[in-house]
N, C-alpha and C positions, 0 to 999 in steps of 0.2 A: 721771258722778261720783255716788257714793252720798252721800246727805245724812247727816251725822253726827247721831246721836241723843244728846241731852243727858240724862244719867241722874243729875243732881244731886238732892240731897234736895228742894230747892225745886221742881224740875221734876216730881218724883214727887208731891209734895204738891199741886201745881197740877193735875196730871192727875187725881188723885183728886177734888179739889174740882170740877173741870170735869165729870167723869162724874156726880157727885152733882147738879150743877146742871142739865145738859142731858140726861144719860142717864136717871137715875131721877127727875129733877125734884124732888129733895128740897132745896128752897130753904133751909130752916132749917139743915140740916147743911152744905150748900155755903157758906152765909154764914159759919158758924163756921170752916170750913176756910180760906176766903179770909182771914178775920181772922187766923188762926194764921200764915199765910204772911207777912202784913205784920209781925207781931210777931217771928217767928223769922228771917225773911230779908228785912229791910227794904230792903236795897240790891240785891237780885236783880232780874233782869228780870221774874221771875214776880210780884214784889210789884207792879210796875206793872200787869201783867195782872189780878192779884187785885183791885187797887183799881178797875179798870174794871168788873170783874164785880160787885163790891159795889155800885157805882153803878147798874149795870143792874138788879140785884135791887131796890134801894131805889126806883128810878124806876118799876118795875113794881108795887110794893106800896103806896107812899105817894102819896096824891093830890097833884097839883101844888100846890094851894092850901096844903096842910100843909107841903110841902117849902119853898115860898117863905116861909111864916110862920116856919119854923124857921131858915132862912138869914138872914132879916131880924133875928131875935133874936140870932143868933150874931154877925152883923156889928155890931149895935148894942153888944153886950157888948165886942167887940174895940175899937170906937171909944171906949167909955167907959173901958176899961182903959188905952188909949194916952193918953187925956186925963189920967188920973191919973198916968201916968208922966211926962208932959210938961206941966207946969202951964201953959205958954204956948200950948198948942194950942187 
C-alpha cells in the first residue's frame, strides 16, 4: 500500500524549514520558519514537530547553565504572578 503524502500548507512549510535546518544548515532561517509554523498553524501536527525542532536548535546553541538560569527566572515570574492572583497562596 502506497503511503499517502500530506500536502497541506503546514506540511510544506515544515518540509522547507526542515531542509533549511538539516539540508543547508541555515539555523537562523530554519528557526524563523519553525516559529512561523507555530504562529500560523498552532493546532497542526507540524506545530508539534516545529516545537521540537526549535528546542533542538536552542539546546544546541544556548549553554545549559544559561538555559537553566532562564527557566528558573521564568518559573519564578510565574510563581510570583500566581501569588498575586491568589492572595492566600
